[in-house]
One Martini backbone bead per residue (centre of mass of N, CA, C, O) as a GRO file, in nm:
protein
  363
    1MET     BB    1   2.648  -0.571   0.212
    2ALA     BB    2   2.814  -0.840   0.096
    3MET     BB    3   2.881  -0.919  -0.258
    4THR     BB    4   2.948  -1.123  -0.495
    5MET     BB    5   2.954  -0.997  -0.818
    6MET     BB    6   2.871  -0.707  -0.771
    7CYS     BB    7   2.698  -0.428  -0.934
    8VAL     BB    8   2.698  -0.126  -0.796
    9ALA     BB    9   2.422   0.107  -0.803
   10ALA     BB   10   2.469   0.450  -0.690
   11LEU     BB   11   2.414   0.697  -0.429
   12CYS     BB   12   2.553   0.997  -0.273
   13ALA     BB   13   2.523   1.199   0.034
   14GLY     BB   14   2.430   1.520   0.204
   15CYS     BB   15   2.432   1.763   0.446
   16VAL     BB   16   2.439   2.079   0.549
   17GLY     BB   17   2.570   2.351   0.644
   18HIS     BB   18   2.617   2.652   0.679
   19TRP     BB   19   2.600   2.859   0.421
   20ASP     BB   20   2.852   3.062   0.497
   21ASP     BB   21   3.072   2.812   0.519
   22PHE     BB   22   3.040   2.792   0.197
   23SER     BB   23   3.205   2.781  -0.098
   24THR     BB   24   3.137   2.813  -0.466
   25ALA     BB   25   3.408   2.848  -0.631
   26GLY     BB   26   3.459   2.521  -0.681
   27ASP     BB   27   3.195   2.460  -0.884
   28VAL     BB   28   3.318   2.486  -1.139
   29PRO     BB   29   3.067   2.461  -1.390
   30VAL     BB   30   2.868   2.526  -1.169
   31SER     BB   31   2.548   2.661  -1.134
   32GLU     BB   32   2.423   2.916  -0.895
   33ASN     BB   33   2.095   3.018  -0.766
   34ARG     BB   34   1.933   3.196  -0.555
   35GLN     BB   35   1.637   3.122  -0.359
   36GLY     BB   36   1.354   3.146  -0.229
   37ALA     BB   37   1.174   2.978   0.046
   38SER     BB   38   0.874   2.817   0.078
   39LEU     BB   39   0.659   2.678   0.356
   40GLN     BB   40   0.405   2.639   0.232
   41GLY     BB   41   0.203   2.345   0.307
   42LEU     BB   42   0.333   2.262   0.580
   43ALA     BB   43   0.286   2.054   0.815
   44HIS     BB   44   0.371   2.011   1.142
   45SER     BB   45   0.360   1.691   1.128
   46ASP     BB   46   0.608   1.672   0.921
   47ILE     BB   47   0.790   1.790   1.151
   48LYS     BB   48   1.063   1.610   1.248
   49PRO     BB   49   1.316   1.477   1.381
   50GLY     BB   50   1.636   1.497   1.269
   51PRO     BB   51   1.985   1.487   1.162
   52VAL     BB   52   2.092   1.652   1.422
   53GLU     BB   53   2.307   1.816   1.598
   54SER     BB   54   2.411   1.927   1.878
   55GLU     BB   55   2.240   2.240   1.895
   56ALA     BB   56   2.144   2.203   1.607
   57THR     BB   57   1.933   2.397   1.387
   58VAL     BB   58   1.672   2.461   1.180
   59ILE     BB   59   1.610   2.802   1.024
   60GLY     BB   60   1.593   2.706   0.714
   61VAL     BB   61   1.550   2.745   0.350
   62GLU     BB   62   1.731   2.666   0.044
   63VAL     BB   63   1.739   2.754  -0.310
   64LEU     BB   64   1.906   2.605  -0.592
   65ASP     BB   65   2.054   2.643  -0.893
   66VAL     BB   66   2.174   2.372  -1.093
   67THR     BB   67   2.456   2.209  -1.272
   68ILE     BB   68   2.520   1.914  -1.422
   69PRO     BB   69   2.782   1.818  -1.573
   70ALA     BB   70   2.867   1.675  -1.875
   71SER     BB   71   3.134   1.532  -1.767
   72LEU     BB   72   2.945   1.324  -1.584
   73HIS     BB   73   2.805   1.226  -1.847
   74ALA     BB   74   2.781   0.960  -2.060
   75GLN     BB   75   2.622   1.156  -2.292
   76GLY     BB   76   2.699   1.469  -2.248
   77LEU     BB   77   2.483   1.592  -2.035
   78ALA     BB   78   2.335   1.862  -1.908
   79VAL     BB   79   2.183   1.895  -1.573
   80PRO     BB   80   1.939   2.033  -1.427
   81GLY     BB   81   1.856   2.173  -1.092
   82LYS     BB   82   1.779   2.122  -0.744
   83LEU     BB   83   1.892   2.273  -0.435
   84VAL     BB   84   1.787   2.169  -0.110
   85ARG     BB   85   1.859   2.342   0.202
   86PRO     BB   86   1.962   2.384   0.511
   87ARG     BB   87   1.963   2.610   0.779
   88TRP     BB   88   2.180   2.669   1.036
   89SER     BB   89   2.265   2.778   1.360
   90ARG     BB   90   2.526   2.611   1.291
   91LYS     BB   91   2.792   2.447   1.234
   92VAL     BB   92   2.824   2.162   1.021
   93GLY     BB   93   2.869   1.879   0.881
   94LYS     BB   94   2.830   1.620   0.721
   95ARG     BB   95   2.529   1.496   0.560
   96PRO     BB   96   2.256   1.357   0.499
   97ALA     BB   97   2.076   1.256   0.189
   98MET     BB   98   1.851   1.342  -0.092
   99MET     BB   99   1.712   1.201  -0.384
  100VAL     BB  100   1.478   1.337  -0.623
  101LEU     BB  101   1.240   1.182  -0.852
  102HIS     BB  102   1.065   1.236  -1.119
  103GLY     BB  103   0.804   1.215  -1.324
  104SER     BB  104   0.606   1.253  -1.615
  105GLY     BB  105   0.555   1.569  -1.522
  106GLY     BB  106   0.796   1.664  -1.394
  107LEU     BB  107   0.962   1.916  -1.212
  108LEU     BB  108   0.860   2.147  -1.394
  109GLN     BB  109   0.683   2.390  -1.500
  110MET     BB  110   0.529   2.539  -1.724
  111PRO     BB  111   0.549   2.796  -1.914
  112ARG     BB  112   0.456   3.156  -1.856
  113SER     BB  113   0.677   3.268  -2.054
  114LYS     BB  114   0.917   3.353  -2.287
  115SER     BB  115   1.151   3.330  -2.061
  116ASP     BB  116   1.059   3.033  -2.033
  117ARG     BB  117   1.344   2.818  -2.079
  118PRO     BB  118   1.164   2.549  -2.122
  119CYS     BB  119   1.080   2.630  -1.826
  120SER     BB  120   0.986   2.683  -1.537
  121PRO     BB  121   1.147   2.750  -1.227
  122GLN     BB  122   0.912   2.602  -1.105
  123MET     BB  123   0.803   2.371  -0.909
  124GLU     BB  124   0.626   2.129  -0.845
  125ASP     BB  125   0.448   2.087  -0.564
  126GLN     BB  126   0.546   1.805  -0.482
  127PHE     BB  127   0.861   1.894  -0.479
  128ALA     BB  128   0.849   2.134  -0.296
  129THR     BB  129   0.737   1.986  -0.052
  130TRP     BB  130   0.949   1.758  -0.020
  131SER     BB  131   1.209   1.929  -0.006
  132HIS     BB  132   1.123   2.096   0.242
  133ARG     BB  133   1.067   1.870   0.435
  134LEU     BB  134   1.357   1.750   0.433
  135ALA     BB  135   1.512   2.008   0.508
  136ARG     BB  136   1.367   2.046   0.787
  137LEU     BB  137   1.507   1.759   0.875
  138GLY     BB  138   1.828   1.800   0.751
  139TYR     BB  139   1.825   1.762   0.440
  140THR     BB  140   1.973   1.733   0.146
  141VAL     BB  141   1.842   1.820  -0.187
  142LEU     BB  142   1.825   1.652  -0.504
  143LEU     BB  143   1.679   1.767  -0.834
  144PRO     BB  144   1.669   1.635  -1.125
  145SER     BB  145   1.605   1.756  -1.474
  146SER     BB  146   1.542   1.554  -1.735
  147TYR     BB  147   1.353   1.721  -1.926
  148SER     BB  148   1.484   2.007  -1.949
  149ALA     BB  149   1.752   1.887  -2.061
  150ARG     BB  150   1.555   1.811  -2.337
  151GLY     BB  151   1.328   2.060  -2.386
  152PHE     BB  152   1.109   1.973  -2.164
  153CYS     BB  153   0.838   1.918  -1.909
  154ASP     BB  154   0.604   1.712  -2.022
  155LYS     BB  155   0.509   1.402  -2.135
  156HIS     BB  156   0.204   1.487  -2.207
  157THR     BB  157   0.170   1.819  -2.263
  158ASP     BB  158   0.490   1.816  -2.412
  159ALA     BB  159   0.544   1.606  -2.654
  160ALA     BB  160   0.643   1.785  -2.903
  161ARG     BB  161   0.943   1.832  -2.750
  162ILE     BB  162   1.038   1.556  -2.776
  163PRO     BB  163   1.304   1.394  -2.852
  164LYS     BB  164   1.419   1.134  -3.040
  165THR     BB  165   1.619   1.036  -2.794
  166PHE     BB  166   1.321   1.032  -2.593
  167ASP     BB  167   1.051   0.870  -2.734
  168ASP     BB  168   1.126   0.618  -2.566
  169ARG     BB  169   1.097   0.437  -2.285
  170SER     BB  170   1.378   0.304  -2.285
  171GLU     BB  171   1.535   0.565  -2.332
  172GLN     BB  172   1.445   0.697  -2.067
  173ILE     BB  173   1.572   0.498  -1.871
  174VAL     BB  174   1.862   0.523  -1.966
  175GLY     BB  175   1.892   0.831  -1.953
  176ARG     BB  176   1.815   0.855  -1.647
  177PHE     BB  177   2.044   0.692  -1.537
  178TYR     BB  178   2.265   0.888  -1.627
  179ASP     BB  179   2.160   1.119  -1.457
  180VAL     BB  180   2.194   0.982  -1.180
  181ASP     BB  181   2.493   0.930  -1.199
  182ALA     BB  182   2.580   1.227  -1.226
  183ALA     BB  183   2.436   1.331  -0.971
  184ALA     BB  184   2.597   1.162  -0.769
  185ARG     BB  185   2.876   1.283  -0.826
  186PHE     BB  186   2.800   1.573  -0.766
  187PHE     BB  187   2.694   1.539  -0.477
  188CYS     BB  188   2.963   1.409  -0.352
  189ASP     BB  189   3.138   1.684  -0.406
  190ARG     BB  190   3.003   1.817  -0.186
  191PRO     BB  191   3.058   1.962   0.132
  192GLU     BB  192   2.770   1.854   0.261
  193VAL     BB  193   2.843   1.550   0.184
  194ASP     BB  194   2.754   1.217   0.278
  195CYS     BB  195   2.827   0.935   0.089
  196ASP     BB  196   2.725   0.718   0.324
  197ARG     BB  197   2.427   0.900   0.332
  198MET     BB  198   2.215   0.792   0.087
  199GLY     BB  199   1.902   0.866  -0.070
  200LEU     BB  200   1.591   0.758  -0.233
  201LEU     BB  201   1.324   0.938  -0.419
  202GLY     BB  202   1.025   0.831  -0.605
  203PHE     BB  203   0.791   0.900  -0.888
  204SER     BB  204   0.697   0.676  -1.083
  205GLN     BB  205   0.936   0.703  -1.295
  206GLY     BB  206   1.111   0.771  -1.047
  207GLY     BB  207   1.060   0.498  -0.909
  208THR     BB  208   1.191   0.330  -1.125
  209MET     BB  209   1.473   0.469  -1.089
  210VAL     BB  210   1.526   0.367  -0.811
  211MET     BB  211   1.540   0.070  -0.888
  212VAL     BB  212   1.756   0.087  -1.105
  213ALA     BB  213   1.981   0.227  -0.925
  214LEU     BB  214   1.977  -0.044  -0.726
  215HIS     BB  215   2.083  -0.239  -0.913
  216TRP     BB  216   2.321  -0.502  -0.901
  217GLN     BB  217   2.347  -0.518  -1.253
  218LEU     BB  218   2.409  -0.258  -1.437
  219ASP     BB  219   2.638  -0.321  -1.629
  220HIS     BB  220   2.505  -0.572  -1.745
  221ALA     BB  221   2.239  -0.439  -1.836
  222LEU     BB  222   2.363  -0.248  -2.044
  223ASP     BB  223   2.499  -0.466  -2.218
  224TYR     BB  224   2.245  -0.636  -2.278
  225PHE     BB  225   2.077  -0.409  -2.406
  226ARG     BB  226   2.275  -0.333  -2.629
  227LYS     BB  227   2.279  -0.624  -2.768
  228THR     BB  228   1.949  -0.674  -2.788
  229ARG     BB  229   1.832  -0.339  -2.840
  230GLY     BB  230   2.016  -0.094  -2.934
  231LYS     BB  231   1.953  -0.074  -3.256
  232LYS     BB  232   1.650   0.057  -3.211
  233PHE     BB  233   1.791   0.323  -3.121
  234ASP     BB  234   1.878   0.692  -3.076
  235ILE     BB  235   2.115   0.585  -2.886
  236THR     BB  236   2.364   0.572  -2.674
  237ILE     BB  237   2.532   0.292  -2.472
  238PRO     BB  238   2.727   0.354  -2.240
  239ASP     BB  239   2.939   0.328  -2.014
  240VAL     BB  240   3.028   0.368  -1.689
  241LYS     BB  241   3.210   0.482  -1.460
  242PRO     BB  242   3.379   0.420  -1.213
  243GLY     BB  243   3.256   0.493  -0.884
  244ARG     BB  244   2.982   0.458  -0.784
  245PRO     BB  245   2.778   0.563  -0.573
  246ALA     BB  246   2.604   0.461  -0.269
  247PHE     BB  247   2.317   0.354  -0.158
  248GLN     BB  248   2.109   0.299   0.143
  249MET     BB  249   1.825   0.379   0.004
  250GLY     BB  250   1.467   0.329  -0.105
  251VAL     BB  251   1.178   0.510  -0.243
  252ALA     BB  252   0.879   0.392  -0.425
  253TYR     BB  253   0.631   0.548  -0.600
  254TYR     BB  254   0.438   0.406  -0.822
  255PRO     BB  255   0.586   0.206  -1.007
  256GLY     BB  256   0.725   0.063  -1.293
  257CYS     BB  257   0.837  -0.279  -1.288
  258GLY     BB  258   0.917  -0.331  -1.599
  259PHE     BB  259   1.123  -0.103  -1.720
  260ASP     BB  260   1.072  -0.099  -2.030
  261GLY     BB  261   1.290  -0.349  -2.095
  262PHE     BB  262   1.571  -0.322  -1.944
  263ILE     BB  263   1.486  -0.570  -1.761
  264PRO     BB  264   1.421  -0.870  -1.730
  265LEU     BB  265   1.114  -1.071  -1.631
  266SER     BB  266   1.210  -1.336  -1.565
  267LYS     BB  267   1.131  -1.633  -1.335
  268SER     BB  268   1.314  -1.839  -1.425
  269LYS     BB  269   1.543  -2.069  -1.295
  270LYS     BB  270   1.712  -2.090  -1.576
  271LYS     BB  271   1.789  -1.811  -1.553
  272PRO     BB  272   2.003  -1.579  -1.509
  273VAL     BB  273   2.069  -1.399  -1.226
  274PHE     BB  274   2.186  -1.134  -1.375
  275ASN     BB  275   1.875  -1.088  -1.505
  276LYS     BB  276   1.790  -1.003  -1.211
  277PHE     BB  277   1.631  -0.845  -0.965
  278TYR     BB  278   1.826  -0.643  -0.725
  279ALA     BB  279   1.896  -0.482  -0.434
  280THR     BB  280   2.162  -0.297  -0.263
  281ALA     BB  281   1.919  -0.181  -0.092
  282PRO     BB  282   1.671  -0.083   0.078
  283LEU     BB  283   1.334  -0.141  -0.051
  284THR     BB  284   1.048   0.077  -0.099
  285ILE     BB  285   0.710   0.009  -0.195
  286LEU     BB  286   0.441   0.237  -0.296
  287HIS     BB  287   0.105   0.135  -0.365
  288GLY     BB  288  -0.178   0.075  -0.576
  289GLY     BB  289  -0.442  -0.147  -0.629
  290ARG     BB  290  -0.560   0.059  -0.881
  291ASP     BB  291  -0.283   0.023  -1.026
  292SER     BB  292  -0.146  -0.096  -1.319
  293LEU     BB  293   0.168  -0.085  -1.217
  294VAL     BB  294   0.165  -0.323  -0.989
  295VAL     BB  295   0.196  -0.614  -1.122
  296HIS     BB  296   0.535  -0.633  -1.100
  297CYS     BB  297   0.556  -0.570  -0.774
  298SER     BB  298   0.309  -0.774  -0.687
  299THR     BB  299   0.176  -1.092  -0.607
  300ARG     BB  300  -0.119  -0.984  -0.516
  301TYR     BB  301  -0.155  -0.794  -0.810
  302GLY     BB  302   0.019  -1.011  -0.975
  303PRO     BB  303   0.302  -1.152  -1.092
  304GLY     BB  304   0.551  -1.020  -0.944
  305ARG     BB  305   0.846  -1.038  -1.075
  306ARG     BB  306   1.034  -0.867  -0.895
  307GLN     BB  307   0.978  -1.008  -0.630
  308ILE     BB  308   1.072  -1.286  -0.728
  309GLN     BB  309   1.356  -1.215  -0.818
  310SER     BB  310   1.460  -1.119  -0.545
  311ARG     BB  311   1.420  -1.391  -0.404
  312GLN     BB  312   1.603  -1.560  -0.589
  313VAL     BB  313   1.867  -1.409  -0.545
  314ALA     BB  314   1.882  -1.433  -0.238
  315ARG     BB  315   1.895  -1.742  -0.232
  316GLN     BB  316   2.149  -1.781  -0.410
  317LEU     BB  317   2.332  -1.576  -0.223
  318LYS     BB  318   2.254  -1.585   0.079
  319VAL     BB  319   2.052  -1.339   0.138
  320ASP     BB  320   1.869  -1.082   0.193
  321ASP     BB  321   1.543  -0.968   0.139
  322ILE     BB  322   1.499  -0.605   0.049
  323TYR     BB  323   1.201  -0.633  -0.051
  324ASP     BB  324   0.939  -0.378  -0.010
  325VAL     BB  325   0.578  -0.404  -0.025
  326THR     BB  326   0.308  -0.162  -0.036
  327VAL     BB  327  -0.053  -0.192  -0.061
  328TYR     BB  328  -0.325   0.016  -0.135
  329PRO     BB  329  -0.617  -0.106  -0.229
  330GLY     BB  330  -0.784   0.180  -0.331
  331ALA     BB  331  -0.548   0.293  -0.478
  332ARG     BB  332  -0.404   0.508  -0.703
  333HIS     BB  333  -0.250   0.691  -0.899
  334SER     BB  334  -0.132   0.947  -0.724
  335PHE     BB  335  -0.250   0.927  -0.418
  336ASP     BB  336  -0.078   1.187  -0.285
  337LEU     BB  337  -0.250   1.392  -0.465
  338ALA     BB  338  -0.415   1.656  -0.422
  339GLY     BB  339  -0.690   1.682  -0.658
  340ARG     BB  340  -0.676   1.416  -0.774
  341LYS     BB  341  -0.839   1.145  -0.889
  342GLY     BB  342  -0.648   0.939  -0.695
  343ALA     BB  343  -0.695   1.049  -0.428
  344ASP     BB  344  -0.563   0.936  -0.090
  345ALA     BB  345  -0.539   1.022   0.230
  346ALA     BB  346  -0.476   0.760   0.380
  347ALA     BB  347  -0.243   0.666   0.198
  348ARG     BB  348  -0.071   0.918   0.218
  349ASP     BB  349  -0.024   0.914   0.528
  350ALA     BB  350   0.096   0.631   0.545
  351ALA     BB  351   0.332   0.677   0.342
  352LEU     BB  352   0.468   0.908   0.489
  353LYS     BB  353   0.543   0.754   0.742
  354VAL     BB  354   0.713   0.539   0.609
  355THR     BB  355   0.919   0.723   0.472
  356LEU     BB  356   1.030   0.873   0.724
  357ASP     BB  357   1.112   0.616   0.877
  358LYS     BB  358   1.313   0.505   0.668
  359ILE     BB  359   1.504   0.743   0.655
  360ALA     BB  360   1.574   0.754   0.962
  361SER     BB  361   1.671   0.435   0.983
  362GLN     BB  362   1.867   0.413   0.696
  363LEU     BB  363   2.074   0.682   0.741
   0.00000   0.00000   0.00000
């Protein structure tokens, strides 16, 4: 969808061909270490036909440790991550792909030994499950680790190690946007990746980052934030280089739609449209009615300022409003995590179906 005066912020990527058909020699300074991939915990019902070419089937999943180079990052930070990709029965070309963004619990588990620095190499179960699920469907998955890049693992249980440059919520949103931008450029340079077919999936703070990364006026938002609030923080707020790859869709699980002050919340018709949220690609928000973070996401459960802003921008630009929010009435935060206080099996299963349907139809 073409829009005049839009500043599109997004990511692109794709799925792999057969592992042995790609050389990693050209990836320097990116480091990659192969790891075995366990498929335990994936229900057969999760594995549905994915975007596979005729006669090519997924025969396994491989996990690599990768480093997104500091040269791609606006703040000069190298970001570690996981690349989870399918192994194919035969060579395939560039494929659609997904970037998955972690929440406040981090991507990686807390260290289990002195050699685990700053975190365990093992992903939290939620992200191991999702990345394997998507890889089995034929998507290559990139999971940047924003927290371990800054020397800690979990925003709650590992708060003592959070650096001064990342100890404010607004700093975290800005810093993580730069992480996503760098990750997008890294992902699109990979030989497996079709940069025209890239989606985003995020949870909690990662869901917020899905929304931020899709925002239509990101360059303006950075400049406005720098001028109005930048002096209060311990970080630099540089512009990003031109040529950000573009997302085709995004799914955000239980995000905080206030964005911690990064983008104004005003729904006044008198305020400039460029200071209002609008997504550059179809956005699906999956939330819980008993989650306090829902209030700015849905007009049925609070002020719903982002939903209203999206509608206002769409009307002014005379384009479709592609903001879609589904709220599960009794569900709490992290409703999809079994064993958690807010776990809700019915909401989890419904949201899973929505997510897989959106990915399949929008990429």
